C-alpha positions in Angstrom: -18.3 52.2 -25.1 -21.6 50.8 -25.7 -24.4 51.6 -23.0 -24.9 48.5 -20.7 -29.2 47.2 -21.7 -28.6 45.0 -19.3 -29.1 46.8 -16.4 -32.6 48.7 -17.2 -33.9 45.2 -18.9 -36.6 43.4 -16.7 -35.7 40.0 -18.0 -32.1 40.3 -16.6 -32.4 39.0 -12.6 -30.6 41.8 -10.6 -27.9 40.7 -7.9 -27.9 40.0 -4.6 -27.8 42.4 -2.1 -24.2 41.8 -0.9 -24.3 40.6 2.9 -24.1 42.7 5.8 -20.7 42.3 8.0 -23.1 40.9 10.9 -25.1 38.0 8.5 -22.2 36.7 6.9 -20.0 35.6 9.6 -23.8 33.8 10.6 -24.3 32.4 8.3 -20.4 31.3 8.1 -20.7 30.1 11.4 -24.0 28.2 10.8 -22.1 26.5 7.1 -25.1 28.1 5.7 -23.2 30.1 2.9 -23.4 28.4 -0.8 -19.7 29.0 -1.3 -17.0 31.1 -0.7 -14.9 33.4 -2.4 -12.0 34.4 -1.5 -12.9 38.2 -0.6 -15.3 36.7 1.5 -12.6 34.3 3.5 -10.2 37.4 3.7 -13.5 40.3 5.0 -14.5 37.6 7.1 -11.0 36.7 8.8 -10.5 40.6 9.4 -14.8 40.7 11.1 -13.8 38.0 13.4 -9.9 39.8 14.5 -12.2 43.1 15.0 -14.7 41.7 16.9 -12.5 39.7 19.9 -9.1 39.2 21.4 -6.6 37.7 18.1 -6.2 34.3 19.3 -10.2 33.9 20.3 -11.0 35.0 16.8 -8.4 33.1 15.4 -9.5 29.1 17.4 -13.3 30.8 16.0 -12.6 31.1 12.9 -10.5 28.1 12.4 -13.7 26.4 13.7 -16.3 27.8 12.0 -14.6 27.2 9.2 -13.8 24.0 9.1 -17.6 23.6 10.4 -18.3 25.1 6.9 -16.0 23.0 5.1 -17.6 20.2 6.3 -20.7 20.8 4.8 -19.6 22.1 2.2 -18.0 18.5 1.7 
């Protein structure tokens, strides 16, 4: 197996730190995420349903998803 030299190479930009649950939810709700990969979509659904009653979480998620989709064009 070849060693991973890119990790130690200062010319290679570091990957951004993952967002906390609170930051991901906030940026999703205010439609300031750059993208929404499937893993983050699932993570957000879990965040929503664990923070408030199911019916309210689903309604809020739908509203926020529509806002995000509109912002993405």
